[in-house]
N, C-alpha and C positions, 0 to 999 in steps of 0.2 A: 843544702844539707850541711849540718854542723858536725864537725868531728869532736872527739873526746879522748881523754887519756885511755891507754889500754886497760888500766885497772878499773876506771870508772865504767868503761864499756863492758868489761867482764861482769862487774857487779850488776849493771842494769840488765844484762842478759839473764843472770841468775834470778833476779827479781821477777822478770817477765815469765820465765819458765815456772817459777814457784807459784805465781798467780794463776798460771794456766792449769797447774796440777791441783790447786787447792779449791776452796769453796768459791772463789771469785773466778774460776777458770772457765765459765761459760762464754767469755768474750774471745779468748784466744786459745787455740789448741797448738801444742808444741809442733814445730814444723817437721820434726823427725817422725811424727805420727800422721802427718797430713796425708801423705800418699796412701797410707793404709786406711784412713778413716773416710776420706772423701769418696762420695758415691755419686754416680750419675754424671760425672765429668766436672771439670773446673771451669771457672770464668777467667778467660785469658785476657790480660791487659797488655797490649802489644803495639808498638809503633813501627814495627819492621816494614809494614806495607804502607807507610805514610800515616798521616793524621786526618782527623775528621774536620769539621767546620771550625772556623775561628769563633771563639767565645766573645760576645759583645757586652756582657755585663748584666747585673741584676739591679733593678731600680724600683722607684715608686713615684706616684703622681701626687702633686699638690695642686688641688683644683678640681674642677669638674664636679661640684664647684664649692668654693669657699670652705674647703675642708681643713685649711690651716688658720681659719679666721681667729680663733681664740688664742692661738699660740703666741702671737705677737704681743699680747697683753700680759704675758707671764712676767713676774718680777725676776730679777737676777738673784741668785745664781741659777734658778730653776730652768729658765728658758735656755741658757747655755748648756745645761746638763741634758735637756731633752735633745738638743741639736747634736750633742756628742753621741748619744745613743743611736742616732740616725745616721750620722755622716762620718764620724771620726774613724779613721782606719784602725783596724785591729783593736776595736773597743766594744762595739755593739753590732748593729745591722751593717755598718761599714759599707753603705750603698755605693755602687759604681755609677749610678744614673739618677738624675733628678729631672723629672718631667713636670712642667708647670703649665697651667692654663694661661693662655693669652686672654686676659680679661676682656669681655665684650659687652658688659653691662647687663647681661641677661641671667636669668635663673638657670643654674646648670647642675643641680641636684640638691645641694644643701644651702644654697644662697647665691648671690650675685657677686661677681668680681669686676672691679671698675676697669674700663678701657683706658688706654693711653690717649685715645682720641674720641672723646664723647661726641664731638661735633667735627665738621669737615675742616675747620681752620684751627682746631684745638689740638695741641700736643703737650702732654705732661707725662714724663717718664719717672715719676715718683709716686704715682697713685698705687694703692693696694700694698701688698706685702710680698709678692712673688720676687720682686727685685731683691729685697732684703734677704729672703730665704735663699735665693741662689748664691748671693754673696757669702752668707753664713756657711753654706755647703762648701763653696770654694775655699773659704778660709780654713776649713778642716781637711779638705781633700782637694788640692789644686788640680788633680787629674779627673775630677768627677765630670761626667758627660752631661750636658744640658740640652734639654728638648723643650720646644715650645709648640703648643697646639691650641687653636681656637675651638671653643665650644659654641659661643654666641658671638655676634658682631654688633657694633653700634648701628642704630637704625638708619643713619644717613647713608650708609653704604648700599642699602637696599632701594633707595629712591622710591619709597612707598610700598615696596614689596618685602616680604620676609624671606629674602633670598640673597645670598652674598655674591652671586655670580651675575648680577645685572650688568655690572661693569667690571670685568675681570682684571683690567689694568689697575683700577682703583683699589680693588681688594688686595691685589698683589702689593701695591704701594703701601697699603695699611700694614700688612704683615711684615714686609721688609723694613718699614719704619720701626717696628717693634724690635727687630733684630739689631738695627743700627743704633737705636736708642739704648739697648742693653750694653752695647760696646762703648758708646760715647759717654754715657752718664754713669755707668757702673763698672766699666772695664770687664764686661762679661762676654765671652765668646759662646754663641749659641752653636751647637754642633749639629742638631737635627731640627727640622721644622715639619709640622704636619699640615693637613689640608682642612678638614672640618670633622670634628669628632663624631663618629657614628652616624654621619649624615651623608647625603649625596655628594659624590665628587664630580668635578667637571674636568675632563682631560685637557681642554684648551686652557683652563686656569692653571693647571699644574705646569704646563709648558711655559706659560707666561711668567709664572712664579720663578721657574728656573732661570729664564732669561733675565729677569729683573735682579735676581740674586747675583748672577754673574756680572751684570752691568755695574753693580755696586761693590764689586771686589769681594763678593761673598761666595766664591767658588767652593770654599771648604765646608759650607753649610749643606748638609745632605737632606734629601726629601724622603719622608716616610709617607706611604699611602696604603690603605686609606683610613686606618684606624676604625675599621668596622668589621666586615667579614672578609674571608679570603676571596670571595667572588662578589661582584664581577671584576674587581680590579685586576686580578691575576690574568683573566682572559683578555682584558683590554691591553695589558702589557704585552702579552704574546702576539697580539694582532697589530700593534702600533710600534714600529721601530723607534720613533722619537720618544714616545712615552717610556719605552723600555730604557732608553738612554738616560732620561732625566730622573727616574725614580730609583733610589738607592736601596730602600728597604721596603718590604711588604709587611705591614703591621696589621695584625688581626686582634680582635678582642674576644676574650673568653673562649678560646678555641677548643677547650676540652682535650688538650694535648695532641690534637690532630690537625693536619693541614690538607688542603685540597690538592688534587692531582695537578691542576694547572699551576698552582703556586709552586709546587716542586719543579715543574718543567721550566719555570723562569730562571731557576738557579740563582735567584736573588737571595740576599739575606732575608730570613724569615724570623719575625719577632712576635711574641705575644705582647703586644704593646699596651695592653691593659688586661689585668687578670686579678684574681683573688676576690676583692670586695666582699669578704666574708667576716662574720663576727670574729674578733681577735682572741677568742678563747683557745683551748687546746685543739678543738676540732678544726677551727680556722687555721691554726698553726700546722696541723696535719695536712690540710688542703694545700697550704703553701709549700710544705716540704715535698709533697708528692709531685706537684706540678713543676717545681724547680728542676727536678730530675726528668720527669716524663715528658715535659715539653720538648726536650731534646731527644730522648729515647724514642718517642713515638712520632715526633713531628719535625725533628731537625731545627727547632727554634733555638736561636743562639742568644736570645735575650728574653727575659720575663720581667714585666713591670707591674707592680702591685698598685691597685687603687684601693686604699689611698695611703699616703705617707704616714700621716698621724691623724687620729680621730680627735681633731681639735675644733669641734663644733658641738652645739647643744645635742645631747644624746638622743633626744626624742625626735630630732629631725630624721629624714630617711637615712637608712643604713648607718644607724648609730653604732659606734665602736667597730667600724670596719677598716681601721687603720692598722699599720704594723705595731703601733703603740697608742696609748690613750693619754691625751692632755687637754681636758675640757673644763678645768677649774683654775683659770688665772687668778681669781680672787683669793684662792687658798694656797696656790702654788703646788697643789697635789697633781701627780701624774703617775701612770702605771707603765712599767716596762713589761709589755705583754710578750707571750711566748713566741709570736712570729718574729720578734727581733732576733731571738737566739737561733731560730730556724734559718733565718737569713744568713747569720754568721757562719753556719756550716759550709756555705758556698762562698760568700763574699770575702771572708777573711783569708781564704786559702786559694783564691784565684784572682785574676785581673783581666779586664778587657785586653785582647791581644794574645791571650793563651789560646790553646787549641784543644778541642775535645779529641779523645781517641776515637778511632773507628770502632773499637771493641767496647761498646756499651750495650746495655740491654736490660731485660727483665730477669728477675730471679725466678727459679723454678716453682717455688712455693709462694709466690707473690712478693711484690716489691720491685725495686729497680736499682741500677747502679750506673754511675757515669764516672769517667776519669778524664782529667785535663792535665796538660803540661805546658810549661813555658818554653819548651824547646831547649832549655839550658840545664836539664837534668832534674828539675823539680817535677813532682807528680802529686796530684790531689785526687783522691777517690771519695765519692759520696755515695753512701748506700742508704736506702730508705725502705721501710717495711710498713707503710701506713695502711691500716685496714680501711675498708670502705666506710664503716660507721664512724670512724674517727678522722676522716679526711674529706668529707663532702664539702665542696665549695658551693657557694650560693647559686652558681650556674657554671656550665650547663649540667644537665642530668648526668649522673655518674652511674654507668652500668654496674651490675653486680659482679663482684669478684671476691676471691678468698685469699687470705694471707695466713700462713701457719708457721710454726717454729721450724727452723731449718738450719742445717750446717752449710755454709757457703764457702767454698774453697776458691781462692783467687791465685792465679799464676802470673807473675810479672815477667814479661819477655822483652826482647829487643833491648833498647837502651836502658830499660828499667830493671833488668835482671840482676844487676849488681847492687841495687839499693839495699843498704844494711838495716835501715831503721825507718819506721813510719810512726809519726806522732798520731795520737788518737783523741778525737773529741766525740762526745756521746750525748744524745738526748733520748729520753724515754717518756712517752705519754701513757696515761692509764690511771691506776689508783694513786691517791696522794702518797701512799707509802712507797710507790715505785717511781714516782715522777722525778725526772732528772732533766735539767736544762743546760745544755752546752757545757758539759763538764769534761775537763781533760783527764784522760786515763793514762795508765802506764803505756809507754811506747811499745810498739810491736816490733820485735827484733826478728829479722829474716835470717835464721840460722842456716848454716850449710851452704849459703850462696845460691840456692835453687829458686829463690824468689817466690816461694809458695807460702801461703798462710790461709787459715780458716777462721771464719767468724761464726759464732753461735748466735743466731738471730731469732728474736721473738717479734710479735706484733708491735707496731707503733714505735719503732725505733729509728734513729737516725745516727749514722756513723760518718765521721770524716777521718780519713787516713791520709796523712800528708808528710812530705819531706820538709815543709816549711816549719819554722820554729817561732813564728811571729804571732800566732793566735793568742787571744787574750779575752777573757770575760771581764770587760771593764765594769767599773762601778763608781757611783757617787754616793754620798751619804743619803739615807732615806729621805724622800721628800716630805713636806708637811702632810698631816692627815687631811682626809677629805672633809670639806665643809659645804653646806648649802650656800647658794648665792645670798649675799647680805640682804637682810629683811628691810633695811633702810638704805636706799641708794640714790645718790644725787650726782648730776653732771651739769655744769654750767657752760661747758665747751670753751672756757676761756684759756685757749692755748694759742700763744702768739706764733710759734714756729713748730707745728706738729711734726713729729718724726714719721707718723703714718697718717694717711688721709682720712681714716675712719675713726670714729670715737670708740673707746674701749667697750667691749661686750655687746655693742649693737651688732646684730647680724642681719644684713639687708637680704630680703627675700624677693622683692621686686623693686626695681629702682636702685639708685645709688645715693647714699647719704654721706656727705663729706664735711669736714671742717670748713668754715667759711668766715672771711672777714667782711663784715657788712659795711659797705661804704656809705649807706644811707643813714646809719645810726652810729655815731661816734661814742655814744653813751653806754647804757646798760646792755644793749644788744649788739655791741660791736662784734663779738665773737659768737657765732651760732653754728648749728648743724643744718646743712642745706641739702634738700633733695635736688639733684642737679640734672636729671634727665628730662628732656622736653619732647621726646618721642619714643615710641616703643622700639626696643632693640630687635634685631633679627634673632628670633628666639631659638633656643635649643630645647627647652622644656616648656611647660605651660605657665608662663608668667601671668600674674594676675593683671587685671585692668587698672587696679589701684596700686600704688607703690606702698611698701610696708617694710619696716625694720623691727625685729623682735629683740627682746632683752629679758634676762632674768631667769626665774626658776619655773619650769613647766608645771610644778606642783603647787604654784601659788593659787590660792582660792579667794581669800578675803584681802582686799588691798585698796589703797587710794593712790591714784596716779594724777599728777599735775604736770603741766608743761605750757610754756609760753609758745604761741604759734603765730605765724605770719604768712598770710596768703599773698602770693605775688601776682597771680593771674586774675584780673578783674572779671566779674560776672560769673565766669565758669569755674573758677578755682575752688578748691575745698581741701580741708585737712582733717585728721582725726587723731585721737588717742584711744587706746584699747586695752582691755584686760581679758584674762582667760582665753587668750588666742591659742587654739589647739592644733593648728596645722602650719607647716612651713615646707620649704624645699619644693620638691616636685608636686606637692599637694597644696601649695599655697592658695590656689584659686578657690579651693573649697574650705578655706579656714573659717572657723566659727569662733565666737567670743562675744564680748560686749564692746561695740564700736560707737564712739561719741564723735559725731561729725559736725563741723560748721562750714558754711559755704559763703562765697563772696556775694551771692545773690540775696543774702539775708535769710537763709534757711538754716535750721539745725536738724539733725536726724540721729536717732539711736537705732542701731541695727544689731542683729544677732549673727551677722556674717560679713566678711569683707566684701563680697559681691553686692551686698545691699538688698538681697531678696527678702530677708526677714526683717521687717520694720517694726520696732517696738514703739517708737514715738517720733513725731516730727512737728515742726512748727516754724514760726517766724521769729527772728531775733535781729537786733541791730548789729550786723556784722558786715564789713566791707573789706576789700583788698587793701594792701599797703598799710595795715595797721596791726599792732600787736594785741593779742588777747591771751588770757590765761584760762585754759581748760582744766577742769578737775573732774575725775571720774572715781566714784566710790562703789565698790561691789562688796556686799556682805551677805552670805547665805544666798537666798533666792531673790534678793532685792538689790537694785542699783539706783544711783542718783548722779546727777551731773550739775556742775556749776560753771558759769561763765563770768570771769573776772570777780570771783568770790561770791556771786549771787546764785542762788538755786535756780536752775533752768528747768529741771525735771527731777522727779524723785519717785521712789517706791515702785519702780518698774520691775516686774517679775522676770527673772532670767533663770530658767531651770537647767539649761545646758549651754555650753559645757560646764563642768564643775571646777575646772582648773585650767591653767595655761599661762603663757608668757604675757608680759606687757608689750605694747607696741605703739609706734607712731607711724604716720604715713600721709599720703595725699590721695585725692579723689582720682587723679589721672596722672599721666606723665607730665608733670608740671613743676615749675620751680616753687619751692616753699621753704620756710625756715622754722627751726625749733630751738628753744632755749630753756634753760633752767628746768631740765627734766628731773622729776622727783617721784620716787615710788616708795611707799611704805606698806609693809605687809602687817596685817592684824590677825589676831586669833579668831 
């Protein structure tokens, strides 16, 4: 709490009372009238009988999968500005927790993320971008909590099976190596580690993981299980004393603000370890505001983590714009500070992990909820939400019907809070554009007479934070550049000697992993290439395709010419393709359609209407072999397409009626090594 001079204090009291009595008086009613106007009882906020559960923080997920893919390609200063809105304390979302995918080479919703161990004897702790993101988060907030969780695993761990528990010692070694690599190469301390996102857990594996963590001096790393549902993990914990000992947090996904009875009986920390995943408009923001309060009010969940951190992937992939903010145009620098950023701020800027909820939290009589937290040092933060059902539906689970209506809510501060003289107020309102307010500071609420009572006049779809803290801030940077389409002419020769990131800008891998490569077999024109580096199918989380594919560009592209130099590394069975009008990715990549131009090491070419190769437009023989560079050119205009090999027409005037538009793409026939160079796409009218 911050003191002020008697005269300044008196003046602020007068201003507050004047506002309450005037046209702006719907927010605060003079405390001298509170006792007379409050009806139906007051909401008591009291620590006399002790405190509730310890607050563990609010966070978001990068990954699950490839949700931050385009962020790394943003030019400065825009990339740093985006990171400020996410992580900088007292600026924007000011997140307490960053949860990242431990890349496992498989498709995990919107793309693949590379593993630190593609193969059994391979270790590389600089692949991907999650290391970079964690360091950027730590740079802004040294106290941010870091969590790692696998979605998929590299195929070698399964020994021929799509199952990570074939050798639990080996899988534990793989995960612990990631934690050790984070510290050794990036000076990052991982605080929590998960098991297998939304998939089966193995109790023996969890115990082995704990023992291996301890043997490597990682006793401070806590285990979360099982990042799925409350059951059956809670029941297993109750029945197994050793499992009870090694699991620190029970994490459930999309719990709908409720927990199971068995989860409560464990008395473990309960987290909504993945939630939200809703379009980041005002309805999505309402969803986020409602569950941030009610996950604790209804379920005693002390942490809520949003999927996803930032919608930095092509919007037409699954769950487009389901991040706390949107940053999907690195070519223009454009980004959008969406309303969930400011909803987050209502909690994150006025609390910290290690604070405690009060026991006296609950629902408002006419709909909505309130929570209160304290640091135990005299500070108090109260968050009140009145989100209506129609303006706060999350994508999952089903939200039962309920009503919210205008109401007067009187609160009484008791215990150690009874003498608080002033509460700062921050306010958000969703609804008509003329009513819309995002995280605006209002006049302080003065608690006159020392009785700790105040009344709020509440309407639908509002969010209030009342706090003793003075550090809140609605941070801002200059407006970002205007939105632009992906460039209509795009080239990449991959000539990067020391790439900062392993993946080429704007390519979004959907099956397989495509990385910068220095080609030892060609010191000339093709010394620097892009290489597909997986030679076996990963232990999948989603439906990876049988062919690898990386997409790029504008989903609305229709007429275009794509050319690329290609190099098949696998004799006889190998094959590569370039493609246009690719209409599916992410979880749906197996059924993607488009125009695919393939060549194979066995001397065949093929033109197909889908990635799976079921719809064949044309095929034939051609002089192609492995270990040799070829240039493929694909032209699509209207309903016709044509293809060239090394500048000579190989096929032409093939009718392609569907799809009408989509991304460009490159890829391989199977999980095989192959290289690509001098990629060029040009869009025509």
